[in-house]
C-alpha positions as CSV (number, residue, x, y, z in Angstrom):
1,M,0.2,-0.3,0.0
2,P,1.4,3.6,-0.7
3,K,1.9,6.1,1.5
4,L,-0.7,8.5,1.1
5,T,1.3,12.0,-0.2
6,K,0.2,14.8,-2.5
7,R,2.2,13.3,-5.1
8,F,0.5,10.1,-5.3
9,L,-3.3,11.6,-4.7
10,D,-2.7,13.8,-7.8
11,K,-2.2,10.7,-9.6
12,V,-5.4,8.9,-8.8
13,S,-8.0,8.3,-11.3
14,L,-12.0,8.7,-10.5
15,P,-14.3,6.1,-11.4
16,D,-16.7,7.0,-14.1
17,Q,-19.4,4.5,-12.7
18,Q,-21.2,4.6,-9.3
19,Q,-18.0,3.2,-7.9
20,Q,-16.1,3.7,-4.4
21,K,-12.0,2.8,-4.7
22,F,-10.4,2.6,-1.1
23,Y,-6.6,3.2,-0.5
24,W,-4.7,2.6,2.8
25,D,-1.8,4.5,3.9
26,D,1.0,2.5,4.8
27,E,2.4,4.7,7.2
28,L,-0.3,5.4,9.6
29,R,-3.1,1.9,10.0
30,G,-6.7,3.0,9.2
31,F,-6.0,6.5,7.3
32,G,-6.9,6.3,3.9
33,I,-9.3,7.4,1.1
34,K,-12.3,6.9,-0.9
35,V,-12.7,7.3,-4.2
36,T,-15.7,8.3,-6.4
37,K,-16.6,10.3,-9.5
38,T,-17.3,13.0,-7.3
39,G,-13.8,13.2,-5.3
40,I,-11.3,12.4,-2.4
41,K,-12.7,11.7,0.5
42,F,-9.9,11.3,3.3
43,I,-11.2,8.7,6.0
44,C,-10.2,6.6,9.4
45,Q,-11.1,3.4,10.2
46,G,-11.0,1.8,13.2
47,R,-12.6,-0.4,16.5
48,I,-14.0,1.3,19.8
49,N,-15.8,-0.3,22.2
50,R,-15.6,-3.7,19.9
51,R,-17.0,-2.2,17.2
52,E,-16.3,-0.9,13.5
53,R,-16.4,2.9,13.1
54,R,-15.3,4.5,9.9
55,I,-14.8,8.6,9.9
56,T,-15.2,10.8,7.5
57,I,-12.2,13.5,8.2
58,G,-12.8,15.7,4.7
59,K,-12.2,16.2,1.4
60,Y,-8.7,16.6,-0.5
61,G,-8.2,20.0,-1.5
62,T,-10.2,20.9,1.3
63,F,-7.6,18.7,4.0
64,T,-4.0,18.5,3.0
65,P,-2.8,14.8,3.0
66,D,-0.7,16.6,6.3
67,Q,-3.7,17.7,7.7
68,A,-6.0,14.6,7.1
69,R,-3.3,12.2,8.8
70,K,-2.5,14.6,11.9
71,Q,-6.6,14.5,12.2
72,A,-6.7,11.0,12.1
73,K,-4.1,10.6,14.7
74,Q,-6.3,12.5,16.9
75,I,-9.0,10.4,16.4
76,F,-7.6,7.6,16.4
77,Q,-6.5,8.7,19.8
78,D,-9.2,9.0,20.7
79,M,-10.4,5.8,20.5
80,A,-8.0,4.5,22.3
81,N,-9.3,6.3,25.2
82,G,-13.3,5.2,24.9
83,I,-14.3,7.7,22.6
84,D,-16.6,7.3,20.2
85,P,-16.0,9.6,17.6
86,V,-19.0,8.4,15.9
87,A,-21.1,9.1,18.7
88,E,-19.1,12.4,20.0
89,K,-20.0,13.9,16.8
90,E,-24.0,13.2,16.4
91,K,-23.9,14.2,20.3
92,N,-22.4,17.5,19.2
93,V,-25.4,17.9,16.3
94,A,-28.1,16.7,18.9
95,E,-27.0,19.5,21.1
96,Q,-26.8,22.2,18.9
97,I,-30.6,21.6,17.2
98,T,-32.9,24.2,18.3
99,L,-36.3,24.9,19.6
100,G,-37.5,25.9,16.1
101,E,-35.7,23.4,14.5
102,I,-37.5,21.3,16.6
103,A,-40.9,22.8,16.5
104,E,-40.8,22.2,12.2
105,Q,-39.8,18.4,12.6
106,Y,-42.8,17.8,15.3
107,I,-45.6,19.6,12.8
108,K,-43.7,17.5,9.7
109,D,-44.3,14.3,11.3
110,R,-47.7,14.9,13.2
111,D,-51.2,15.3,11.1
112,L,-51.8,18.9,13.1
113,K,-55.2,21.0,12.4
114,Q,-54.1,24.7,11.2
115,S,-55.2,25.9,14.4
116,T,-53.0,23.9,16.4
117,I,-49.8,24.8,14.3
118,Y,-51.0,28.3,14.4
119,D,-50.5,28.1,18.1
120,I,-47.4,26.1,18.0
121,N,-45.9,29.3,15.6
122,K,-47.8,32.2,17.5
123,H,-46.2,31.0,20.7
124,L,-42.5,30.4,19.4
125,R,-42.4,33.9,18.0
126,N,-44.0,35.8,20.8
127,I,-43.4,33.9,24.8
128,F,-40.9,31.9,23.3
129,S,-38.8,34.2,21.4
130,P,-35.8,34.2,23.5
131,F,-35.5,30.2,23.0
132,T,-36.4,29.5,19.8
133,G,-32.9,30.3,17.6
134,K,-30.9,28.3,21.1
135,P,-30.6,24.8,21.2
136,I,-33.0,23.4,23.2
137,K,-30.1,22.3,26.1
138,E,-30.1,26.2,27.0
139,I,-33.4,25.7,27.9
140,T,-32.9,25.2,32.0
141,R,-35.5,25.0,34.9
142,D,-34.9,28.5,36.1
143,K,-35.4,29.9,32.7
144,V,-38.4,28.2,32.2
145,L,-39.5,28.9,36.1
146,E,-38.9,32.9,35.6
147,L,-40.6,32.9,31.6
148,F,-43.6,31.2,33.0
149,R,-44.4,33.4,36.3
150,E,-43.8,36.5,34.0
151,K,-46.0,35.6,31.0
152,S,-48.5,34.1,34.2
153,E,-49.3,37.6,34.6
154,Q,-50.0,39.1,31.5
155,S,-52.3,35.8,30.2
156,P,-52.6,33.1,32.8
157,A,-54.5,31.2,30.2
158,Q,-51.7,32.0,27.8
159,A,-48.9,30.9,29.6
160,N,-50.9,27.2,30.3
161,Q,-51.1,26.6,26.8
162,A,-47.0,27.7,25.8
163,F,-45.8,26.0,28.2
164,R,-47.7,22.9,27.4
165,I,-46.6,23.2,23.7
166,L,-43.3,23.5,25.3
167,R,-43.6,20.2,27.0
168,A,-44.9,18.8,24.3
169,L,-42.1,19.5,21.8
170,I,-38.9,19.1,24.5
171,N,-40.7,15.5,25.0
172,Y,-40.4,15.3,21.0
173,A,-36.8,16.1,21.1
174,M,-36.1,13.8,23.9
175,A,-37.2,11.0,22.1
176,T,-36.3,11.8,18.7
177,H,-33.0,12.9,19.4
178,R,-30.8,10.6,21.6
179,P,-26.7,10.5,20.6
180,G,-24.9,7.6,21.2
181,D,-28.6,6.2,22.5
182,M,-28.4,8.6,25.6
183,P,-30.9,11.2,26.4
184,L,-30.7,14.6,24.8
185,L,-31.4,15.9,28.5
186,P,-31.8,14.6,31.7
187,E,-35.5,15.9,32.0
188,N,-37.6,18.0,30.4
189,P,-37.4,21.9,31.9
190,V,-41.0,22.2,32.0
191,Q,-41.3,19.6,34.9
192,V,-40.4,22.6,36.7
193,I,-44.1,23.8,36.5
194,S,-45.9,20.5,37.9
195,D,-43.0,19.8,40.0
196,A,-43.5,23.4,42.3
197,K,-47.6,22.9,41.6
198,I,-48.1,26.3,39.9
199,W,-49.7,25.7,36.3
200,N,-52.1,28.3,36.7
201,N,-56.3,27.6,37.8
202,I,-58.3,28.6,35.0
203,K,-61.8,28.2,35.7
204,P,-63.7,27.1,32.7
205,K,-65.9,29.9,30.6
206,N,-69.8,29.4,31.4
207,R,-70.9,32.3,29.3
208,R,-74.0,32.4,27.2
209,I,-76.8,34.0,26.4
210,P,-79.4,33.1,29.2
211,L,-82.6,31.6,27.7
212,D,-84.9,34.7,28.2
213,K,-82.4,36.7,26.2
214,I,-82.5,34.1,22.8
215,G,-85.6,36.0,21.1
216,K,-84.1,39.7,21.8
217,A,-80.7,37.9,20.4
218,F,-82.0,36.6,17.3
219,N,-84.0,40.1,16.3
220,F,-81.4,42.1,16.7
221,L,-79.2,40.2,14.5
222,E,-81.9,40.2,12.2
223,G,-82.1,43.8,12.3
224,L,-78.3,44.1,11.7
225,R,-78.8,43.3,7.5
226,D,-78.1,46.2,5.9
227,F,-78.2,44.6,2.5
228,S,-74.3,44.6,2.6
229,D,-72.5,41.2,1.4
230,A,-69.6,41.3,3.9
231,R,-72.2,42.0,7.0
232,D,-75.1,39.8,6.0
233,A,-72.7,37.1,5.8
234,L,-71.7,37.3,9.1
235,I,-75.2,37.7,10.2
236,D,-76.1,34.7,8.7
237,G,-73.2,32.7,10.1
238,V,-74.2,34.0,14.0
239,I,-77.5,32.8,13.5
240,F,-76.3,29.1,12.1
241,A,-74.0,29.1,15.1
242,M,-77.1,29.7,17.3
243,L,-79.3,26.9,15.3
244,T,-76.6,23.8,14.9
245,G,-74.0,24.6,17.7
246,A,-71.3,24.2,15.9
247,R,-68.1,25.9,16.1
248,W,-67.3,28.9,13.8
249,N,-63.9,27.1,12.5
250,E,-66.5,24.5,11.1
251,I,-69.4,27.4,9.6
252,A,-66.8,29.3,8.4
253,P,-65.1,27.3,5.9
254,L,-68.6,25.4,5.1
255,T,-68.8,24.6,1.2
256,W,-72.0,24.4,-0.9
257,G,-70.6,21.3,-2.0
258,D,-71.3,20.3,1.4
259,V,-74.7,20.7,2.0
260,D,-77.2,18.7,0.9
261,F,-80.5,20.0,0.4
262,D,-82.3,17.3,-1.0
263,H,-81.5,15.0,2.3
264,G,-81.7,18.3,4.7
265,T,-78.0,17.9,5.9
266,W,-74.8,19.5,6.3
267,F,-71.5,18.0,6.1
268,I,-68.6,19.0,8.5
269,R,-65.2,17.8,6.8
270,D,-62.2,16.6,9.1
271,P,-63.3,18.5,12.3
272,K,-61.1,19.5,15.3
273,N,-62.2,16.0,16.9
274,R,-60.8,14.4,13.5
275,E,-64.2,12.6,13.1
276,S,-66.1,14.4,10.2
277,V,-70.0,13.8,10.3
278,T,-73.2,14.4,8.5
279,L,-75.6,16.5,10.4
280,P,-79.5,17.6,10.1
281,L,-80.7,20.8,9.3
282,S,-83.7,22.2,11.0
283,T,-85.7,23.3,8.5
284,Q,-85.1,27.1,9.6
285,A,-81.5,26.4,9.1
286,Q,-82.4,25.5,5.3
287,E,-83.9,28.2,4.6
288,L,-81.2,30.6,5.7
289,L,-78.7,28.4,3.3
290,K,-81.5,29.0,0.9
291,N,-81.3,32.5,1.0
292,R,-77.2,32.5,1.1
293,P,-76.2,34.2,-2.8
294,P,-74.3,31.3,-4.0
295,N,-71.2,33.8,-5.1
296,N,-68.3,31.8,-3.5
297,K,-67.6,28.3,-2.8
298,Y,-68.0,29.1,0.7
299,V,-71.5,29.9,2.2
300,F,-70.8,32.5,4.2
301,S,-68.4,34.2,2.0
302,T,-67.2,37.4,1.6
303,P,-65.9,39.2,-0.8
304,K,-62.8,40.8,1.0
305,T,-61.8,37.8,2.9
306,K,-58.3,36.8,2.1
307,K,-59.1,33.5,2.5
308,G,-62.4,33.2,1.0
309,Y,-64.5,32.5,3.9
310,P,-65.0,35.1,7.0
311,G,-62.5,35.0,10.1
312,L,-64.1,34.9,13.8
313,P,-67.5,37.7,13.5
314,R,-66.0,39.9,16.3
315,F,-67.2,42.6,15.0
316,I,-71.3,41.2,15.2
317,T,-70.9,40.0,18.3
318,T,-69.5,42.8,19.7
319,K,-72.7,44.8,18.6
320,L,-74.8,41.5,20.1
321,S,-72.5,42.1,23.6
322,K,-73.4,45.8,23.7
323,Y,-77.4,45.7,22.9
324,L,-77.2,42.3,25.5
325,D,-75.2,44.0,27.9
326,I,-73.3,41.1,28.3
327,E,-70.3,39.4,26.8
328,V,-70.6,37.0,24.3
329,S,-68.3,35.6,21.9
330,A,-68.5,33.1,18.8
331,H,-68.4,30.1,20.8
332,D,-70.7,31.4,24.0
333,I,-73.2,31.0,20.9
334,R,-72.0,27.5,21.1
335,R,-73.0,27.0,24.7
336,T,-76.1,28.8,24.6
337,F,-77.4,26.0,22.0
338,R,-76.3,23.2,24.7
339,S,-78.3,25.4,27.5
340,I,-81.4,25.4,25.3
341,A,-81.2,21.6,24.7
342,A,-81.1,21.1,28.3
343,E,-83.8,23.6,28.6
344,L,-85.8,21.0,26.5
345,N,-85.3,17.9,28.5
346,I,-82.6,16.7,25.3
347,E,-80.8,14.0,26.5
348,L,-76.4,15.3,27.0
349,W,-75.1,12.3,24.7
350,K,-77.5,13.3,21.9
351,T,-76.5,17.2,22.4
352,K,-72.8,16.5,22.1
353,L,-73.6,14.7,18.9
354,L,-75.0,17.3,17.4
355,M,-72.5,19.8,19.0
356,N,-69.8,17.2,17.3
357,H,-68.1,16.8,20.9
358,K,-66.6,13.3,21.4
359,I,-68.5,11.2,23.7
360,N,-65.8,9.6,26.5
361,D,-67.7,9.4,29.7
362,D,-70.4,6.4,28.4
363,I,-68.8,3.3,27.1
364,T,-72.0,1.5,25.6
365,I,-72.8,4.8,23.3
366,Q,-69.3,5.6,22.2
367,A,-69.2,2.0,20.8
368,Y,-72.5,1.7,18.9
369,T,-73.9,4.8,18.5
370,E,-74.3,5.9,15.0
371,K,-71.7,9.0,14.9
372,S,-70.9,9.8,11.6
373,D,-74.6,9.9,10.2
374,L,-76.6,11.3,12.9
375,E,-80.1,11.7,10.9
376,Y,-81.6,10.2,13.6
377,L,-80.8,13.3,15.7
378,R,-83.0,15.2,13.5
379,P,-85.6,16.0,15.8
380,A,-83.9,16.9,18.2
381,I,-82.5,19.4,16.2
382,Q,-85.6,20.7,14.9
383,K,-86.5,21.5,18.6
384,I,-84.2,23.3,19.2
385,S,-84.4,25.5,16.1
386,D,-88.6,26.1,17.1
387,F,-87.5,27.0,20.3
388,I,-85.3,30.0,19.0
389,Y,-87.9,31.2,16.5
390,R,-90.5,30.8,19.1
391,Q,-88.1,33.4,21.4
392,A,-88.2,35.6,18.8
393,E,-91.4,35.4,18.2
394,L,-92.4,36.1,21.9
395,D,-90.1,38.6,21.9
396,Q,-91.8,40.8,18.8
397,K,-94.6,40.3,20.8
398,Q,-93.7,41.8,23.8
399,V,-92.2,44.9,21.8
400,V,-95.4,45.4,20.0
401,D,-97.5,45.4,23.5
402,L,-95.0,48.0,24.9
403,S,-95.2,50.0,21.5
404,A,-99.2,50.0,21.5
405,R,-99.3,50.5,25.2
406,K,-97.2,53.9,25.2
407,A,-99.2,55.1,22.4
408,A,-102.4,54.4,24.2
409,L,-100.5,56.8,27.2
């Protein structure tokens, strides 16, 4: 075998095909070159902990033969001292991976809802901006504790959500990056929040429109119409939410292709619980949809929205809140639907199915109940819509009676 000198390397011819040739130095055992059609690379090969290791030092041209030989000697010395150069390289690479890179891998590896991806990226840009571009290993318990306390003062609910996302990202990093089959971190630093028992206690929201104001709310929404496509689309969407109990992110992207007037149904495609479902429409909901202008593939389309369908109807719910003198959001209307169902003695499991909730509290219902086509719940959804319209009629009658009484005076 030759000594790997510049003179020898310059005479080495590169193979034309997908072939590899190896030449080993006759002076330093285990030091060699690998030759392919793309060029020459210095390598060294030895054993560590009974395992054969081949390490690429670098390209000829980037390294001279003498520089590569010196590097090889250092690698062989490390191996003699029990240091696995491959494992060390993996460890160094893993220890430099940043939170932002982990988040990208996490999202790519999972079939996540767009809203979940949005939340992850939002928190990386905002709450975790001090961490995002830094290696995971630099996120310590002390840093987590300090940042969690700071963000909890601003918004306890957002702090909880953000740090649960951080915990999931770091758990993923620890599971997928194990250099030398050793954990990237000794523990998840977000564990400090649980150990200290300082997760923020967030009371579940229970806001909804009171039952005695249902008719008043419905009539107010109807009275907001001004024949503006944008406003009317939002109003129709909010009323549709009252009649169906659906989430706004299920209503907003509804397409005409997912409405079946022949059977009086609508189809929710890929909802929050990932279980697509066909739901019955009350006669009032069908009539509302039939009166929508089919000027876009989205039922509640507005001309100015970039996506083609509307975002949250805050403009409408803010006006409704001021009128009723209570705070009302799109999700509060969903809770209102549930309270109406309870008032009408509709069984809770039926209400949950109509609202496309997962049923986890009753194994029998969960296992044996049809959950993809809910035609059998048509009487229940019709009963709820009838209640809303009846309350609207009673409210109108009360207004007329009061006006007549004032006129008589």
